[in-house]
C-alpha positions as a Python dict, from the first residue, in 0.01 Angstrom:
ca = {
    (1, 'M'): (0, 0, 0),
    (2, 'V'): (289, -2, -241),
    (3, 'T'): (332, -368, -179),
    (4, 'A'): (-30, -437, -274),
    (5, 'V'): (6, -246, -601),
    (6, 'L'): (322, -437, -689),
    (7, 'V'): (152, -766, -609),
    (8, 'I'): (-147, -680, -835),
    (9, 'G'): (83, -565, -1119),
    (10, 'G'): (283, -887, -1094),
    (11, 'M'): (-31, -1095, -1106),
    (12, 'N'): (-143, -910, -1425),
    (13, 'L'): (191, -982, -1587),
    (14, 'L'): (159, -1350, -1500),
    (15, 'L'): (-193, -1369, -1636),
    (16, 'G'): (-89, -1198, -1961),
    (17, 'F'): (205, -1435, -2003),
    (18, 'A'): (-15, -1738, -1937),
    (19, 'L'): (-272, -1615, -2198),
    (20, 'A'): (0, -1566, -2459),
    (21, 'V'): (131, -1915, -2411),
    (22, 'Y'): (-220, -2057, -2439),
    (23, 'L'): (-294, -1878, -2765),
    (24, 'E'): (36, -1984, -2916),
    (25, 'R'): (-48, -2347, -2844),
    (26, 'R'): (-385, -2311, -3020),
    (27, 'G'): (-215, -2229, -3354),
    (28, 'G'): (-153, -1862, -3327),
    (29, 'V'): (-508, -1765, -3413),
    (30, 'I'): (-593, -1434, -3263),
    (31, 'V'): (-955, -1369, -3204),
    (32, 'E'): (-1055, -1004, -3226),
    (33, 'L'): (-1372, -856, -3100),
    (34, 'P'): (-1607, -738, -3375),
    (35, 'S'): (-1590, -370, -3451),
    (36, 'A'): (-1841, -131, -3613),
    (37, 'P'): (-1867, -190, -3989),
    (38, 'A'): (-1699, 68, -4211),
    (39, 'P'): (-1926, 271, -4440),
    (40, 'S'): (-1984, 89, -4768),
    (41, 'T'): (-1860, 246, -5089),
    (42, 'P'): (-1994, 159, -5440),
    (43, 'T'): (-1774, -85, -5620),
    (44, 'Q'): (-1697, -57, -5989),
    (45, 'P'): (-1803, -363, -6189),
    (46, 'S'): (-1523, -555, -6343),
    (47, 'P'): (-1485, -536, -6722),
    (48, 'T'): (-1589, -899, -6756),
    (49, 'S'): (-1894, -880, -6535),
    (50, 'H'): (-2233, -822, -6690),
    (51, 'V'): (-2446, -569, -6508),
    (52, 'P'): (-2801, -537, -6644),
    (53, 'T'): (-2895, -180, -6708),
    (54, 'A'): (-3232, -26, -6777),
    (55, 'A'): (-3301, -10, -7150),
    (56, 'A'): (-3323, 341, -7287),
    (57, 'P'): (-3670, 423, -7418),
    (58, 'T'): (-3680, 378, -7792),
    (59, 'T'): (-3824, 663, -7992),
    (60, 'A'): (-3937, 639, -8354),
    (61, 'P'): (-3753, 870, -8591),
    (62, 'A'): (-3937, 1193, -8639),
    (63, 'A'): (-4151, 1167, -8947),
    (64, 'A'): (-4123, 1440, -9204),
    (65, 'E'): (-4398, 1692, -9151),
    (66, 'S'): (-4655, 1673, -9427),
    (67, 'K'): (-5013, 1777, -9481),
    (68, 'P'): (-5268, 1502, -9420),
    (69, 'A'): (-5364, 1337, -9747),
    (70, 'E'): (-5707, 1442, -9867),
    (71, 'P'): (-5948, 1154, -9918),
    (72, 'E'): (-5978, 1059, -10280),
    (73, 'P'): (-6320, 1120, -10432),
    (74, 'P'): (-6518, 811, -10521),
    (75, 'P'): (-6459, 693, -10878),
    (76, 'I'): (-6674, 859, -11140),
    (77, 'E'): (-6917, 617, -11299),
    (78, 'A'): (-6877, 533, -11665),
    (79, 'I'): (-7027, 762, -11927),
    (80, 'P'): (-7354, 611, -12057),
    (81, 'A'): (-7304, 404, -12371),
    (82, 'E'): (-7567, 599, -12568),
    (83, 'W'): (-7381, 921, -12494),
    (84, 'L'): (-7052, 775, -12614),
    (85, 'D'): (-7221, 668, -12938),
    (86, 'S'): (-7361, 1018, -12986),
    (87, 'L'): (-7022, 1179, -12922),
    (88, 'E'): (-6849, 939, -13159),
    (89, 'L'): (-7094, 1012, -13439),
    (90, 'A'): (-7046, 1386, -13391),
    (91, 'G'): (-6666, 1358, -13369),
    (92, 'A'): (-6666, 1509, -13020),
    (93, 'E'): (-6467, 1395, -12717),
    (94, 'A'): (-6519, 1408, -12342),
    (95, 'G'): (-6290, 1322, -12054),
    (96, 'S'): (-6546, 1311, -11776),
    (97, 'F'): (-6914, 1245, -11715),
    (98, 'V'): (-6993, 1617, -11670),
    (99, 'E'): (-6817, 1712, -11994),
    (100, 'A'): (-6988, 1427, -12180),
    (101, 'S'): (-7327, 1543, -12052),
    (102, 'A'): (-7258, 1901, -12159),
    (103, 'Q'): (-7141, 1794, -12505),
    (104, 'V'): (-7430, 1552, -12561),
    (105, 'L'): (-7688, 1804, -12440),
    (106, 'R'): (-7533, 2067, -12667),
    (107, 'L'): (-7574, 1834, -12966),
    (108, 'E'): (-7925, 1726, -12870),
    (109, 'V'): (-8059, 2072, -12792),
    (110, 'G'): (-7916, 2192, -13124),
    (111, 'R'): (-8118, 1930, -13312),
    (112, 'Y'): (-8430, 2001, -13107),
    (113, 'R'): (-8395, 2376, -13162),
    (114, 'E'): (-8368, 2335, -13539),
    (115, 'A'): (-8676, 2113, -13544),
    (116, 'M'): (-8869, 2364, -13330),
    (117, 'I'): (-8775, 2656, -13554),
    (118, 'E'): (-8894, 2463, -13859),
    (119, 'L'): (-9227, 2382, -13691),
    (120, 'Q'): (-9260, 2743, -13579),
    (121, 'E'): (-9229, 2857, -13941),
    (122, 'Q'): (-9494, 2607, -14047),
    (123, 'V'): (-9728, 2731, -13773),
    (124, 'D'): (-9685, 3089, -13902),
    (125, 'R'): (-9769, 2977, -14255),
    (126, 'G'): (-10074, 2784, -14126),
    (127, 'R'): (-10199, 3092, -13942),
    (128, 'Q'): (-10165, 3305, -14253),
    (129, 'S'): (-10349, 3053, -14472),
    (130, 'Q'): (-10614, 2985, -14207),
    (131, 'D'): (-10555, 2615, -14266),
    (132, 'G'): (-10717, 2441, -13970),
    (133, 'G'): (-10619, 2094, -14091),
    (134, 'K'): (-10254, 2198, -14120),
    (135, 'L'): (-10256, 2349, -13772),
    (136, 'G'): (-10414, 2033, -13629),
    (137, 'M'): (-10137, 1824, -13788),
    (138, 'L'): (-9874, 2058, -13644),
    (139, 'V'): (-10019, 2010, -13295),
    (140, 'G'): (-9950, 1637, -13326),
    (141, 'Q'): (-9595, 1697, -13457),
    (142, 'L'): (-9520, 1939, -13175),
    (143, 'R'): (-9645, 1689, -12920),
    (144, 'E'): (-9431, 1407, -13064),
    (145, 'L'): (-9119, 1624, -13080),
    (146, 'N'): (-9156, 1757, -12727),
    (147, 'V'): (-9248, 1422, -12569),
    (148, 'D'): (-8923, 1282, -12712),
    (149, 'W'): (-8725, 1584, -12594),
    (150, 'L'): (-8877, 1566, -12245),
    (151, 'E'): (-8776, 1199, -12221),
    (152, 'K'): (-8417, 1289, -12312),
    (153, 'Q'): (-8409, 1571, -12056),
    (154, 'T'): (-8554, 1345, -11786),
    (155, 'S'): (-8303, 1072, -11867),
    (156, 'A'): (-8011, 1317, -11847),
    (157, 'A'): (-8137, 1456, -11516),
    (158, 'G'): (-8166, 1097, -11387),
    (159, 'H'): (-7801, 1029, -11471),
    (160, 'F'): (-7700, 1336, -11270),
    (161, 'Q'): (-7914, 1233, -10974),
    (162, 'Q'): (-7758, 885, -10972),
    (163, 'R'): (-7411, 1042, -10957),
    (164, 'K'): (-7491, 1315, -10707),
    (165, 'G'): (-7182, 1381, -10493),
    (166, 'N'): (-6972, 1181, -10738),
    (167, 'L'): (-6920, 1423, -11026),
    (168, 'G'): (-6548, 1489, -10983),
    (169, 'E'): (-6378, 1827, -11015),
    (170, 'F'): (-6660, 1978, -11224),
    (171, 'S'): (-6934, 1892, -10976),
    (172, 'D'): (-7055, 2254, -10961),
    (173, 'I'): (-7109, 2255, -11338),
    (174, 'G'): (-7287, 1921, -11318),
    (175, 'E'): (-7520, 2044, -11043),
    (176, 'D'): (-7602, 2354, -11249),
    (177, 'L'): (-7690, 2138, -11550),
    (178, 'E'): (-7910, 1915, -11336),
    (179, 'T'): (-8094, 2222, -11206),
    (180, 'V'): (-8165, 2366, -11549),
    (181, 'L'): (-8277, 2025, -11679),
    (182, 'S'): (-8520, 1983, -11389),
    (183, 'E'): (-8657, 2335, -11436),
    (184, 'Q'): (-8706, 2287, -11809),
    (185, 'A'): (-8866, 1946, -11762),
    (186, 'A'): (-9140, 2107, -11555),
    (187, 'Q'): (-9196, 2376, -11820),
    (188, 'M'): (-9197, 2116, -12097),
    (189, 'Q'): (-9467, 1920, -11916),
    (190, 'S'): (-9672, 2237, -11886),
    (191, 'A'): (-9629, 2298, -12261),
    (192, 'L'): (-9754, 1947, -12338),
    (193, 'N'): (-10062, 2013, -12124),
    (194, 'D'): (-10122, 2334, -12324),
    (195, 'L'): (-10105, 2135, -12647),
    (196, 'D'): (-10391, 1917, -12524),
    (197, 'T'): (-10597, 2232, -12463),
    (198, 'I'): (-10506, 2385, -12801),
    (199, 'E'): (-10602, 2067, -12984),
    (200, 'S'): (-10956, 2093, -12851),
    (201, 'L'): (-11007, 2448, -12986),
    (202, 'D'): (-11247, 2503, -13279),
    (203, 'D'): (-11145, 2854, -13379),
    (204, 'V'): (-10860, 2856, -13633),
    (205, 'N'): (-10734, 3200, -13533),
    (206, 'D'): (-10731, 3106, -13167),
    (207, 'T'): (-10557, 2777, -13245),
    (208, 'G'): (-10295, 2948, -13462),
    (209, 'G'): (-10230, 3223, -13207),
    (210, 'R'): (-10194, 2980, -12915),
    (211, 'L'): (-9968, 2753, -13118),
    (212, 'A'): (-9744, 3043, -13224),
    (213, 'A'): (-9708, 3164, -12865),
    (214, 'L'): (-9627, 2813, -12743),
    (215, 'C'): (-9365, 2768, -13016),
    (216, 'C'): (-9197, 3093, -12910),
    (217, 'Q'): (-9191, 2972, -12549),
    (218, 'L'): (-9039, 2637, -12645),
    (219, 'V'): (-8775, 2795, -12869),
    (220, 'D'): (-8679, 3031, -12586),
    (221, 'L'): (-8637, 2731, -12355),
    (222, 'A'): (-8416, 2567, -12615),
    (223, 'H'): (-8203, 2880, -12646),
    (224, 'N'): (-8165, 2902, -12269),
    (225, 'L'): (-8056, 2539, -12239),
    (226, 'R'): (-7825, 2575, -12539),
    (227, 'D'): (-7652, 2872, -12379),
    (228, 'R'): (-7614, 2694, -12045),
    (229, 'V'): (-7465, 2377, -12189),
    (230, 'Q'): (-7232, 2578, -12414),
    (231, 'E'): (-7113, 2775, -12112),
    (232, 'S'): (-7055, 2449, -11928),
    (233, 'A'): (-6861, 2290, -12213),
    (234, 'L'): (-6653, 2605, -12259),
    (235, 'A'): (-6574, 2628, -11887),
    (236, 'I'): (-6448, 2269, -11885),
    (237, 'M'): (-6241, 2310, -12202),
    (238, 'R'): (-6100, 2640, -12075),
    (239, 'A'): (-6000, 2478, -11746),
    (240, 'D'): (-5825, 2199, -11940),
    (241, 'D'): (-5670, 2450, -12186),
    (242, 'R'): (-5835, 2277, -12483),
    (243, 'L'): (-6025, 2563, -12648),
    (244, 'A'): (-5779, 2580, -12938),
    (245, 'D'): (-5853, 2214, -13019),
    (246, 'L'): (-6229, 2266, -13064),
    (247, 'D'): (-6344, 2146, -13404),
    (248, 'R'): (-6437, 2430, -13642),
    (249, 'K'): (-6782, 2283, -13710),
    (250, 'F'): (-6875, 2341, -13346),
    (251, 'Q'): (-6781, 2709, -13371),
    (252, 'V'): (-7040, 2815, -13629),
    (253, 'D'): (-7419, 2826, -13636),
    (254, 'A'): (-7562, 2550, -13855),
    (255, 'Q'): (-7819, 2779, -14020),
    (256, 'T'): (-7624, 3103, -14068),
    (257, 'T'): (-7268, 2960, -14072),
    (258, 'L'): (-7168, 3259, -13858),
    (259, 'L'): (-6962, 3222, -13541),
    (260, 'N'): (-7172, 3097, -13250),
    (261, 'R'): (-7104, 3148, -12881),
    (262, 'M'): (-6833, 2884, -12877),
    (263, 'G'): (-6672, 3030, -13187),
    (264, 'F'): (-6653, 3376, -13030),
    (265, 'E'): (-6505, 3229, -12712),
    (266, 'V'): (-6233, 3055, -12913),
    (267, 'L'): (-6166, 3376, -13105),
    (268, 'L'): (-6136, 3581, -12785),
    (269, 'D'): (-5912, 3317, -12631),
    (270, 'Q'): (-5680, 3338, -12932),
}
């Protein structure tokens, strides 16, 4: 048994020696059996290598917080040329359509009121003298005066309607003026219809009485419009801090030379 083991061990030694000699003759290349791969570890890129990286998301710089800009109102249409001529003749100024309308209406209603008061006085004298011919003539003069005044009121109201929603910062004042003009236009038309009826009357007393009542109604309308346009003009000038610059001639009543509404407002402001 021992002999067999020794024989096998000797044969192994001989085989190992023979294998070594063979490998040496082949150039000393030792072939190793493949082994299990070692776990991979991340390698650091070399300084010269270019490794593409994901671009960082770009963000716009935070804009300064501000309130959204309010839409600008549409441009205000030009003041009518005839109004500018009227303001220039009177030495008045206006910086906007609404102010120009208030100033022009104030001038126009002042002239109309004076003419109405003069006709009213003539009607009273005609009633006292029982002069039918004079009263008939006054009916025609009243009609002519009020037809002209109604046309001016209608024209002014038309300008407001064309600019509706485009009256600037004083739009509330402009809308109020348009309302009073429309209301008075309807009453003026009714007064003109009454004149047609009065003209057909045969009784002098009846004619004189109806004419006197109608004149009072028309003068009251003129006073109402005068007050409204004066309030409008004063509100605009007060908002612009221009009351102190109002010409003295606009602060007194043309007939009495006493302070009018605008004059008192200027005085109170001072």
